[in-house]
N, C-alpha and C positions, 0 to 999 in steps of 0.2 A: 232173321233178327227179331228179337222181342223188345218192345219199347218199355223201359222202366219196370222191369219185373219186380224189383225190390219194393217199389211204391205200392203196387197191388198186394204183394205178399205181406207188407207191413200192416195194411188195413185189415186184411183177413186175420192176421195174427192178433190184432187188437180186438176183433170181434170175438175170437175164440177164447182169449185170455184177458179177463178183466183186471188182472194185476199188472199188465204191461203199461208202462209209461214211456214217453219219448222226450228227451231233452236235446235241444240243438244249440249251436253257438252262432246264431244269425246266418246259418247256411241251410235253413229248413227246406227251401225249394231246391237248392243246388244238390242236396243229399236225399232227395225224394221222400221227405217226411211231411210235405205239405198236405198230401191227401189224408194222412193219418190225423194231422192237426185239424183238418176240416171235419173229419168224421168224429173225432173224440177231443173236442177242445178242452175238456176238463182233465185230460190226461196228456196234454202236449204242453211243454214248457220251453222257454227260451232262456238260456243262461248267459247269452251275450258273449263277447269276445274276452272271456275270462275263464279259460279252460281249466286252470288249476282249481278254481272254486267250483266249476261245473263238475269236476271229478268227485269232489267232496259231496256235492248234492246227489250224485249217482249213488254214492255210498250210503247216504242218509235214506234215500228211497228204498234201497235194498234192505237196510236194517229194519225198515218198517214193514217188510213183507212184500214189497213190490218187485217187479222184474223190469228195471230200467234199461233202456236202449239209448245209446248215444251215437248217432250217425254224423260223420263229418268227413272232411278230407283227412287222409290217413296221417299226415304230419301233425294235424291238430288233434287227432284222436289219441296219438301215441307219444310223440316227441315232446310237445309242449307241456302236458300235464303228467309227465312220467313219474315223478316222485310221488304225486298224490295217488296215481294208479297203483304204484307198488305198495305203498303203506296203508292206503285207505280202502283199496278194493282187492288186490291180490293177497296181501298178507292176511286179512280176515276171511278170505275165500268167499266173497260175496257174488251173487248171481247177476252180475252186470254184463251187458252186451255192448262191446265197443265195435262199431262198424266203420272201417276206414276205406273211403273211396279214393280214386286217383292213385292207385298203387304204382310204384316204380316210375317208369318213364312214360306213363300214359297221359301226362299233362305237360304242356310246354312251359310251365311256370318257373322252371329253374330250381335251384337248390332249396329255396324256402318252401316249395310246394311238392317236390318230388320225394315221395317216401320210398327210398331205396334201402332203408335200414329198419323198417317197422316190424318185420317178422322177427329179426334178431332181438330187437328191444323187448318184444312181447314174449317170445318163447323162453327167454332167460328168467322170466318171473315165475317163481314157484306158484302152483295152483292154476296158472293160466293155460287155457286151451286155445290153440291157434289154428284157424281154418282159412283156406284160401279158395275162393270161388273161381270157377273157370268158364261158366256159361250161365244162360238164363235159367236152366233147370236148377242149378245150384242156388242162384239168387232167389228163386221162387220158393225154395224149400228149406233154406238154411236156418231161418228163424225157428221153424217148427222142429227141425231136427236137433237144434241145440237147446230147446226150451228146458228139457229135463236135466241138463248139466247143472249141478249145484253151484259150481264155482264160476269165476269170470271167463268170458270167451272173447277173443279178438277175431273179428271177421274181416279179412281182406277182400274188399267188395268191388263190384263192377256196376256202373250206372249207365243211364241213357239207353241207346240201342245196343243190346247185348246178344251175341250169337247163341243159338240153341244147338249144342253139340251132343248132349246126352238125352236119352229118353227117360231115364229114371231119376228120381230125386237124389240128392246128395245123401250119402250114408257116412256118418262121422266115423273116422278110424279105418275106413275101407277104401282102398285105392280102386281105380277103374282100369281094367285091362282093355285097351283099345285095339291093339294089334299084338297077337301072340308071336313069339319068336324064341330065340335062344342065345346066340353068340353075343349080340350087341343089344343092350336095353336102354331105351331113352325114358327118362323120368321127367315129366313136365308138370308145372304147376301154374295156376292162374291165367293171366291174360295172354300168355304165349301158347296156350293149348291149341287154339285153332291153327296157328302157324305150324306147330309140331305135327298135327294130324296131316296137314297138306304135304309137308316135307317127307315124313315117314311113309305116307301112302305112295308118293312118287318114287322114293328110293327103294322100296320093297320090290320094285320091278327088277332092280339090280342086286339087292341083298335080301333074299327071301326070308332070312331068319331075323330080320330087324324087328324089334319089339317096341311097343310104346305103352306106357302106363301113365295115367293122370293121377297126380297126388293132390288130395284136397285137405288132408289133415297133416299139418306140419308138426304139431305137438298135441297129444302124444304121437310119435312118429312110427309108422309101419304097422302092417298086419302080417299074419303068418304067410299068406299067399305072396305078398310083396317080397318078404324076406327070402322066400324060396326062389322067386324069380331072380333076385339079385345074386344069390348064391350060385345059380345055374349059369349066369352070364359070364363072359370073358371080360367085357367092358361095359361099364355103366356111364351114361352121359346124363348129367342133370341140366335142365334148361329152365331158367327162371328170370323174371324181371325184378331182380333184387341183388344185393351184394352177395357174391359167392361165399364170402367169409362168414356169413351169419344166417343164411337162408336154407333152402332145400339142400344145396351141396354140402353144407356143414353137417346137416343131420345124417346124410348118407355117409359122409366121411367118418363121423363118430361111430356109426353102425359098423363100417368096414374095419375101423380100428379095433373093435371088439370081436368082430367076426370076419377074419381075413378072407378075401375072395377076389373079385375082379378089380381091375384098375378103374379109376374114376377120372372122367374128363368133365370138369365143370364148365358150363357155358352160362355166364351171367355177367353182372357188372363187377369189374375188378375194384381194387381198393382206391377209390377216387370219388370226389364230389362231382356231381353232374351239372350241366348247364342247360339252358332252355333251347327250344327249337321244335320243329315239327316232328311228329311221331316217327315217320319213316327215317328221317335224318338221324334222330337220336338212337333208334334201335341199331342203325348201321354204325354210327360213330362209336357207340359203346359195346359193339360186338355181340348183340343179342337179336339180330334179325334172322330171317330164315336162312340166309346164306351162311351165317355163323353156325347154325345147327347142321347144315349140310357138310360144312368143312369138318366139324367134329366127328360126324358119322364116317366120313372118308378116312380120317385119321384112325378111328377105331378099327376100320377094316384094313389098315395098312396101306392106304392109297393116298395120293396127293389130293389136297383140297381143291375145290372148284374155283376159288378166288383168293386173292391176297389183299383185297381192299380193307382199309381200316387198320392195317398192321402197324402203322406208325402212330396211331392214336393212343392216348392214355387209356389203359384198360382194354386195349385192342385184343380181339379174339385170337389173332394168329400167334401172338406172343404166349398167351396162356395155353393154347392147344399145343404149340410147339414144345413148351416146357413139359407138359404132361406126356407127350409122345416120346420124349427123350428120357422119361423116367425121373424127372426132377421133382 
């Protein structure tokens, strides 16, 4: 585990690029921008709890030749100032970096703080690049790797103690093949990557051709190697901490609609608002814990799942996987 990799990376990014400025909405320390503010007080600004105005300030800095970064909780980065982002940042294609922490069900804060729709909101905006970090290597390198992108970028981020799963820095637009395989392919993004590695590693003892690929770039989606792996598989399972209707699963579904191939089993949050609670409880209740992924893999191989827990919950994983298994 690496402590606050983004905080250190942000300071180094500021040292290297004098045109980088950071604007926060009274969450400077909570979103790991305090070390940047201490190192570069003349390039750190607080916009207060006025996110719509803050988005316009980002636009103004970008129009003056700066590279503004706005780190906050993902709901405050995307949902609250959405119209201003759309019209003042995405429409003029400005080089603004929006960094959203507490993605999906990684916070107990309930519906007002759980960003389960942020990827969908951002990827439907023309000109917007959407990246999701999965580990400390991503969080340490993502600012540098996105610096030369001329337009706006949304980064779905991880804070605090972050696992180090990959040895190499993130490469925008290129997926990471973690386990090679053939028949069944698991595609995972973001905070669920560590769980997916553990599950797939365990089940490869039973299913030797089970493959796992980590997706970091949601938009633009896919690289030639990923598309070749999807085409070669019989079943693709998507595993994400987001609504399946507008996240990774929807991108894969759109690709398959234009390039018919394997069936798709989406494992994510179904069409529901979420409530507060501890992380393990929430992942189980909404059907995105490790057991949910195991069940989906067993379904893909035509075997019974390992558990039926959570089947009676709204958004329960069993109902979703059962429907897919029956071809619905």
